[in-house]
N, C-alpha and C positions, 0 to 999 in steps of 0.2 A: 461881782463887777470889777474893772480894771482900771486904772488911771491909764489911758491912752491919749497921748499927746502928739496932734499933727504939725506938720512942718515939712521942710523943704527935703528930699530925697536925691540922693545921687545913685549911679550905677554901683560905686564902691558901697554903699550903706544899703544892698538891696535884702540883706537876711536881717530878720527880725531879732530884734534885740530883747530879750524877757529878762525883767529886773523881779527879784524875789527878795520881799522884805525879810526882817529878822523876828526873833522871839517876841510876842507880844505888840507887832507894831502891824503896819499896813502898807497898801501900796502908795499912799499919800508920801512914804518917806522919801520915795524918789524924785517927787514934784522937782526939788529945787537942782536935781541931776539932769533930769530929762528936759528942762527947757534952756538946758546950757550945752545940750548935746549936738547943735547945729546940724549936720547933713544926717546924722543917724536920729533926729529927733523923731522924724515921722515915722521911723520904725521901731520906735521904743514902746513896749507893752509892760506895764507894771502891774504884775498881779498881786491880788487878796487870796492869800490862802483861806480854805474853809474856816468859818468860824471868825475871821478878820476883817474889819473894816466893813466894805460893800456887801462881805458873803456871812455877814453877823450870824442872821439864822440857818445858817448850813451846819450840820455836824461836823466836828471837828475831825482831823484824819486820823485814820486808824491803821494800823496801831499808832501809837505815840513814840515812835520811832522817825529817824531820817529816811528811810526807806517807805515808811507808811506816808509821810508827807512828800517825799518824791512820786508815790504814787499817784495823788491828788493832782500834782503839778502836770504829770504825764495826760491825765484826763482832760484837764483844763486844756492843754496845748494841742489835744485831739480834736475838742469841741471847737476850737478857733482856728482848725486847720494849718495849725503850724506844724510843719513836717520836720523842720531843721532851725535852729537857732543860735544865737549866741547867747548865753546864760550868764546873768550877772547877779550874784546874791551878797546880801549882808549878813553875816552870822549866821543863823540857822539857815537863811538863803544861799549862803556859802556852802554850807554842808549839803543842801541839797543839790546846788550845784555839782559839787565832788562827785556825789553817788550818781547822778544822772550821767555824768562824762564818763564813769566806770561802768554803769548797769545798762545804759541806753546810748551807746555812743553815736547811735545813728540819728539821735534827734541833736547831739550838741557839737556845732560848729568850734567855738570856742567857750571859755571860760572866766569870768572875771570875778575875784573873790575881795570882798570888802570886809575887814574885820572879821577874818574867818580864821579857822584852824584845821590841821589835820585832825586832831582831837581836840574835843571843847567841853573839858568838866566844868562843871557849874559849881558856884560856892554854895554849899550845903545850906549855909543859913538862908541865901536867897532863894535855893529851891524850898526850903521849909516856908518860908514867908510867902512864897507865889502861892502855895497849898491853902494857908491860913488866910492872907489879906493879900488878894491880888493887885489891888489898887496901891496899896504900900509898896508891895514887892516892884510894880511897874515904876514909881517915883523913886524908889532906889537904885534900879536898874538905869534908869536914865541918868540918874546923876552921876553913878559910876562911870557910865557910859560916855559923857563928856568929859572934855580936859579941864584940870583947875582953871578956875578964871572964866568959865562958861557957865557959872551957876545959874543966873538968869535965863540965859537959851535953855538950858536943861529944863528949868521949870515951867517955862513956856511949851518946850516940847511935849513935856509929859500930860499938860492940862490940855493941849489941842491935839492930842493924838485921836484919831478915830477908835470907836468902840470895839472891842473884842468879846468873843464868850467868856463867861465867868471861869471856865478853866482852861483858856487858851494859853494863858502866861506858863502856867504851871504844865502844861502838856508840852509845849514848846520847848521849855527848858530840859524836861524830861528826855525829849529827843536828843536835845543838843548833849546832855550828860552819857548819852550812851552810845556817842558818834565815836569813833575812832578807825580811821585808815590809814594810820600813819605808815604801815608795812606795805600799802598798795599805791602808794603816791606815782611808783616809777612807770604802773600800768596807765597813767592818764596822757595819752598822746597828744590830745587837744592843746594847741597856745592856750596859754593862761596868763592872765594879770593878778597881780597880788597887790592889792593895796591897804596900807596900814596907816592908823595915826600914830605919830611919834610919842604920844602918852596914851595909848590904848591901855586901861587897867583892865579888861575883861578878857581881851584875846593880845595878849601884849605883841610888840615887834617880834621878839624871839619865835613866836608861833607861825609870823609872817616869812621870817627868814627860813624856817624849817618847810614851808611849803614851797618856796622858791627855789631851795636848794634840791627838795626831792621831785618838784614835778620835772618832766623832761624839757619842755620849752615854757619858761617861764619869766616873765618880767617882772620887778620888784619896785613899787613906788611908796616912799613914806612922805606922809606929808606932816610937815611943821605944825606944832602947836594942836594938832587934833587928837581927840581920843575915838573910842569905839565907834561911837556914832560920825564917822567923818563925812558922810553923804549929809547930813545935816550942818555938820559945824564949817565945812569946806567943801560946798556943792562944786563952787568951779575947779577945785584941785581934783575931785574925784572925775567930774566931767572931763577935764585936759587930760588926764591919766586915760581915759577910754578912748577920746576922738584919738589922741596919738597912736593908742595900741590899735584899734579897728582900723586906722590908716594905713597901719605898718604892714 
């Protein structure tokens, strides 16, 4: 199941905008951004990865690598009849967007990366916790992923998140931990938008700066006061960055 939002469209917004969530999350993560996308709202399709949200009963992507997850996204796009899209990804979803831009460029018109990196090593303690107690690990990840001062917002987000398969967070983090395309950024020719929270503690602004410097056609937007979950903390800021970039 996907979160698909109807709304006004325009000729300039004819390409589908496909949004991919991060580790342990679901398509619902993008609801606040989608409702603020203006002319692009009607073209927005937020995907659930297998084993997440509305696809809770489906097997998790195999193998538990970004390539395996990207394969699941490609099958989903084919099922929907989407042949080419603007691909927007948060964290793990950003890694998937980068992989698709490299390995399936015919599917990707542009990429937008929110809280992402060319390499995404995971804190060993968080990875271990995700295998042992995924509920506690999710709460920890969401707390770290929100900026200081957003503790109540983080607790609410963690509590209200859509369910995922028991091993989903661990497998998602394993995929992130093994991701590294630092040496290949120059091969990505599609226009790119890089969005980062000013106080992102999981994929810090230096990650975004590296992406923006290494991608040949990139625009960098830093959101003051936001953390890793910028699409939740500052949905208007993320949507504004997307609107301006898509219109450019």
